[in-house]
C-alpha positions as CSV (number, residue, x, y, z in Angstrom):
1,M,-2.3,24.3,-12.6
2,D,-1.2,20.4,-11.6
3,L,-0.5,20.7,-15.3
4,A,1.5,23.5,-15.4
5,L,3.2,22.7,-12.3
6,T,4.5,19.5,-13.3
7,L,5.9,20.7,-16.7
8,F,7.3,23.6,-14.4
9,L,9.2,21.2,-12.6
10,L,10.2,18.7,-15.3
11,L,11.7,21.8,-16.9
12,S,13.5,22.7,-13.7
13,F,14.7,19.4,-13.7
14,A,15.9,18.9,-17.2
15,V,18.0,22.1,-16.8
16,W,19.6,20.8,-13.4
17,L,20.3,17.5,-15.2
18,W,21.9,19.0,-18.2
19,L,24.2,20.8,-15.8
20,L,25.2,18.3,-13.5
21,R,25.7,16.4,-17.2
22,V,28.1,19.7,-18.5
23,L,30.0,19.6,-14.9
24,K,30.2,15.7,-14.1
25,P,33.9,14.7,-15.5
26,N,33.3,12.4,-18.4
27,P,34.4,8.7,-16.6
28,G,34.6,6.9,-19.9
29,P,32.8,4.6,-22.5
30,R,29.8,2.5,-20.0
31,K,28.4,-0.5,-21.4
32,S,24.7,-0.6,-22.1
33,A,22.3,-2.5,-20.4
34,N,20.4,-5.6,-22.1
35,F,16.8,-4.6,-21.8
36,P,13.8,-5.7,-23.8
37,P,12.7,-3.3,-26.4
38,G,9.8,-1.1,-26.0
39,P,9.1,2.4,-27.3
40,K,11.8,5.2,-27.3
41,P,11.9,7.2,-24.6
42,L,11.8,10.9,-25.0
43,P,14.5,12.9,-23.1
44,I,14.1,13.6,-19.1
45,I,10.9,12.1,-18.9
46,G,10.9,8.9,-21.2
47,N,7.9,6.8,-21.4
48,I,6.0,8.3,-19.0
49,L,3.4,10.1,-21.2
50,E,2.0,7.0,-23.0
51,L,0.8,5.5,-19.8
52,G,-2.3,7.9,-20.4
53,E,-5.3,7.8,-17.7
54,K,-5.4,4.1,-17.5
55,P,-2.3,2.8,-17.2
56,H,-3.2,-1.1,-17.4
57,Q,-4.5,-0.3,-21.1
58,S,-1.6,1.5,-22.4
59,L,0.9,-1.3,-21.8
60,A,-2.4,-3.8,-23.0
61,K,-2.0,-1.7,-26.2
62,L,1.8,-1.6,-26.0
63,S,2.0,-5.0,-25.6
64,K,1.2,-5.9,-28.8
65,I,3.5,-3.8,-30.9
66,Y,6.5,-5.0,-28.5
67,G,5.4,-8.1,-27.3
68,P,4.3,-10.0,-24.2
69,L,8.5,-8.7,-22.6
70,M,9.0,-4.9,-22.9
71,S,11.3,-2.2,-21.4
72,L,9.8,1.6,-20.7
73,K,11.4,4.7,-19.9
74,L,10.1,6.4,-16.6
75,G,11.7,9.0,-15.6
76,T,15.4,8.0,-14.5
77,M,13.9,4.7,-13.5
78,T,14.1,1.8,-15.8
79,A,10.5,-0.6,-16.1
80,V,10.5,-3.9,-17.4
81,V,7.1,-5.3,-17.9
82,V,5.9,-9.2,-18.3
83,S,2.0,-9.1,-20.1
84,S,1.7,-12.7,-21.0
85,P,1.0,-16.0,-18.5
86,E,4.1,-18.2,-19.8
87,I,6.8,-15.6,-19.1
88,A,5.1,-14.2,-15.8
89,K,5.2,-18.0,-15.1
90,I,9.2,-17.8,-15.7
91,V,9.7,-14.5,-13.9
92,L,8.0,-16.0,-10.7
93,Q,8.8,-19.4,-10.4
94,K,12.5,-19.8,-11.8
95,Y,13.9,-16.5,-10.9
96,D,11.6,-15.7,-7.7
97,Q,14.7,-14.3,-5.6
98,L,15.4,-11.5,-8.1
99,F,12.1,-10.3,-8.4
100,S,10.8,-10.7,-5.1
101,S,10.9,-7.4,-3.8
102,R,8.9,-4.9,-4.8
103,T,10.0,-1.2,-5.5
104,Q,9.6,1.2,-2.4
105,V,7.8,4.3,-3.2
106,D,7.8,7.2,-1.9
107,A,4.3,7.1,-0.6
108,I,5.4,3.9,2.0
109,R,8.7,6.1,3.2
110,P,7.1,8.0,6.1
111,L,8.0,7.3,9.8
112,D,10.4,4.0,8.3
113,H,7.4,2.5,7.4
114,H,8.9,0.5,4.5
115,K,11.7,-0.7,6.5
116,H,9.2,-2.2,9.1
117,S,6.6,-3.7,6.8
118,V,6.3,-7.1,5.6
119,A,5.0,-6.1,2.0
120,W,8.0,-3.9,1.2
121,L,10.9,-5.4,3.1
122,P,13.7,-7.3,0.7
123,V,14.0,-10.7,1.5
124,D,16.3,-10.7,4.8
125,N,16.0,-12.0,8.1
126,Q,13.8,-9.2,8.9
127,W,11.5,-10.1,6.6
128,R,11.3,-13.7,7.3
129,K,10.2,-13.2,10.8
130,L,7.6,-10.1,10.4
131,R,6.2,-13.3,7.6
132,K,6.1,-15.8,10.2
133,V,4.3,-13.7,12.3
134,C,1.9,-13.2,9.7
135,K,1.7,-16.4,8.8
136,E,0.7,-18.1,12.1
137,N,-1.3,-15.8,13.2
138,M,-3.3,-14.4,10.5
139,F,-3.1,-16.4,8.0
140,S,-3.3,-19.8,9.6
141,V,-6.0,-22.5,8.5
142,H,-6.7,-22.2,12.1
143,S,-7.5,-18.4,12.2
144,L,-8.8,-18.4,9.1
145,D,-11.4,-21.1,10.5
146,G,-12.0,-19.4,13.3
147,S,-12.7,-16.0,12.3
148,Q,-15.2,-18.0,10.1
149,G,-18.4,-16.7,12.1
150,L,-17.3,-13.6,12.1
151,R,-17.1,-12.8,8.5
152,R,-20.3,-14.5,8.6
153,E,-21.7,-11.7,10.9
154,K,-20.7,-8.9,9.3
155,L,-21.8,-10.0,5.4
156,R,-25.4,-10.2,7.8
157,N,-24.9,-7.1,9.1
158,L,-24.9,-5.6,5.3
159,R,-27.6,-7.4,4.7
160,D,-29.7,-6.1,7.1
161,Y,-28.7,-2.7,6.1
162,V,-29.6,-3.3,2.7
163,D,-33.0,-4.4,3.7
164,E,-33.5,-1.7,6.1
165,C,-32.3,0.9,2.6
166,C,-35.1,-0.5,0.7
167,V,-37.6,-0.7,2.9
168,N,-37.4,2.8,3.8
169,G,-36.9,3.5,0.1
170,Q,-33.6,4.6,0.3
171,A,-30.8,4.9,-2.5
172,V,-27.6,2.2,-0.8
173,D,-23.9,3.2,-1.6
174,I,-23.0,0.3,-2.7
175,G,-18.9,1.4,-2.7
176,G,-19.5,2.7,1.1
177,A,-21.7,0.0,2.1
178,A,-18.7,-2.5,0.9
179,F,-15.8,-0.4,2.5
180,T,-17.2,-0.4,6.2
181,T,-18.0,-4.1,5.8
182,T,-14.5,-4.8,4.8
183,L,-13.1,-2.4,7.5
184,N,-15.5,-3.4,9.9
185,L,-14.6,-7.0,9.1
186,L,-10.8,-6.3,9.4
187,S,-11.2,-3.9,12.6
188,A,-12.5,-6.7,14.5
189,T,-10.1,-9.8,13.5
190,L,-7.8,-7.0,14.5
191,F,-9.2,-5.5,18.0
192,S,-12.3,-7.2,18.5
193,M,-14.3,-3.7,17.1
194,E,-16.2,-1.9,15.1
195,F,-14.0,1.3,13.1
196,A,-17.0,2.3,11.3
197,T,-20.5,1.8,11.2
198,L,-22.7,1.4,9.0
199,G,-25.1,3.9,6.9
200,S,-23.8,6.5,9.9
201,A,-22.8,9.8,9.4
202,D,-22.7,11.3,12.6
203,D,-20.1,8.8,14.0
204,S,-16.9,11.0,14.3
205,T,-14.4,7.8,15.2
206,S,-15.4,6.0,12.5
207,Q,-15.7,9.2,9.8
208,E,-11.8,10.1,11.0
209,F,-10.2,6.7,10.8
210,R,-12.1,6.1,7.2
211,D,-10.9,9.1,5.9
212,I,-7.2,8.3,7.0
213,V,-7.8,4.6,5.5
214,V,-8.7,6.3,2.0
215,G,-6.3,8.9,2.5
216,I,-3.3,6.3,2.7
217,T,-5.0,4.0,-0.6
218,S,-5.3,7.1,-3.0
219,L,-1.9,8.5,-1.7
220,I,-0.2,4.9,-2.3
221,G,-1.9,4.7,-5.7
222,K,-0.9,8.2,-6.9
223,P,1.3,9.1,-9.9
224,N,4.3,10.9,-8.4
225,L,6.6,12.8,-9.6
226,A,9.6,11.5,-6.6
227,D,9.1,7.8,-7.7
228,Y,10.5,8.8,-11.8
229,F,12.8,11.3,-10.5
230,P,14.7,10.2,-6.8
231,R,16.6,12.8,-6.5
232,L,12.9,15.1,-6.3
233,R,12.6,13.2,-3.4
234,L,14.2,16.1,-0.9
235,V,11.9,18.8,-2.9
236,D,7.8,16.0,-2.2
237,P,6.9,18.4,-5.5
238,Q,3.3,17.0,-4.7
239,G,3.2,16.6,-1.1
240,I,2.6,13.3,-1.0
241,F,5.5,12.5,1.5
242,R,4.2,15.1,3.8
243,K,0.3,13.7,3.1
244,N,0.9,10.2,4.3
245,T,3.5,11.7,7.4
246,F,0.1,13.1,8.3
247,Y,-2.0,9.8,7.9
248,F,0.4,7.8,9.4
249,N,0.9,9.8,12.9
250,K,-3.0,9.9,13.1
251,C,-3.1,6.2,12.3
252,F,-0.3,5.5,15.0
253,A,-2.1,7.1,17.8
254,I,-5.1,5.1,17.2
255,F,-2.7,1.4,17.2
256,D,-1.3,3.2,20.6
257,E,-4.0,4.3,22.4
258,I,-6.1,0.7,21.7
259,I,-2.5,-1.0,22.7
260,R,-2.5,1.0,25.8
261,Q,-6.5,-0.2,26.7
262,R,-5.1,-3.2,26.0
263,L,-2.6,-3.4,28.1
264,Q,-4.3,-2.1,31.0
265,N,-6.9,-4.7,30.7
266,S,-4.3,-7.4,30.2
267,D,-5.9,-9.0,33.5
268,S,-9.6,-9.3,32.3
269,S,-11.2,-12.8,33.0
270,T,-12.4,-12.0,29.2
271,P,-9.5,-12.0,27.5
272,K,-9.5,-11.2,23.1
273,N,-9.3,-13.5,21.0
274,D,-7.9,-11.1,18.2
275,M,-4.7,-10.9,16.5
276,L,-3.3,-7.9,18.6
277,E,-3.9,-10.4,21.4
278,A,-1.6,-12.7,20.0
279,L,0.4,-10.2,19.0
280,L,1.4,-9.0,21.7
281,E,1.8,-12.2,23.2
282,I,4.7,-12.6,21.2
283,N,6.2,-8.9,22.2
284,Q,5.7,-9.5,25.8
285,K,7.7,-13.2,25.6
286,N,10.2,-11.4,23.8
287,Q,10.2,-7.8,22.8
288,S,13.3,-8.4,20.5
289,E,11.2,-10.2,18.2
290,L,8.3,-8.5,18.1
291,S,8.8,-4.8,19.1
292,L,5.5,-2.2,19.7
293,H,6.4,-0.6,16.8
294,D,6.4,-3.4,14.7
295,I,3.1,-4.3,15.8
296,N,2.1,-0.9,14.7
297,H,3.6,-1.2,11.1
298,L,2.2,-4.5,10.8
299,L,-1.1,-3.3,11.8
300,L,-0.8,-0.6,9.4
301,K,0.0,-2.8,6.8
302,A,-3.0,-5.1,7.4
303,I,-5.7,-2.2,7.5
304,P,-5.5,0.3,4.7
305,L,-4.0,-1.8,1.4
306,K,-6.7,-4.4,2.4
307,A,-9.5,-2.0,3.6
308,L,-10.1,-0.2,-0.7
309,P,-12.9,1.7,-0.8
310,V,-15.1,0.0,-3.6
311,K,-15.6,1.9,-6.5
312,L,-18.4,0.9,-9.3
């Protein structure tokens, strides 16, 4: 059913492009771009079919034919693939400013996340401001050293859970246990609380947040026709934008409630020593530097893309 729908959409899109080319006046000769060598693209879809089910393996095979620097036509988008350490060093060091910005896929556009996330913003003043906040509050040596005991505690919890399963003769879901441990480590670092319980299937709140995280990560990593043919974003043929909008709204609702409770208890005699506390402190001093909206997007970026489920 998915294949039939995809072929139908591609054929419809091909007819649409043909009509645009026929009806649009000829602008005159155009100079072709000087792209690296690559496989000859098919009409409309380009080299999409050559990616296969395992793109990394397909790209490795293609690089043996076309070299360590090649170009692929993916729908209306052109991708340049680097597959050797030598060329990657040149790209990342000599031309880092040109290639530092990521392609903004449609799955991260709900709620304008691509305009507020440090991972997707172009290198500009907003990106530098958010990067500074993350560097000083999340990735500084002091922050990492301060959370060392927390990491050990979560690993001990994982070890105790595995020991308990061995004693009771229960099978261990390694992927699920690793995911829960990672998620709890992040949630404890960010909010001083745990979002999930190892081996528990009855915690509705934990399960809800797990579903949100898995939903967002799976949609972001899913091939999307709207990325290959940007004009299809208005149609959203696979519903990825719509589904991620739903997940983003639910995630923001959870964050808003946590922030509301934290602000209500701001006069507590035992302040929290976590990421949220540091971000709220910046917000209270200068809201123009870091708004609550920015905080939500920072938290959204901190959790889903790092707490990826492990599949073995």
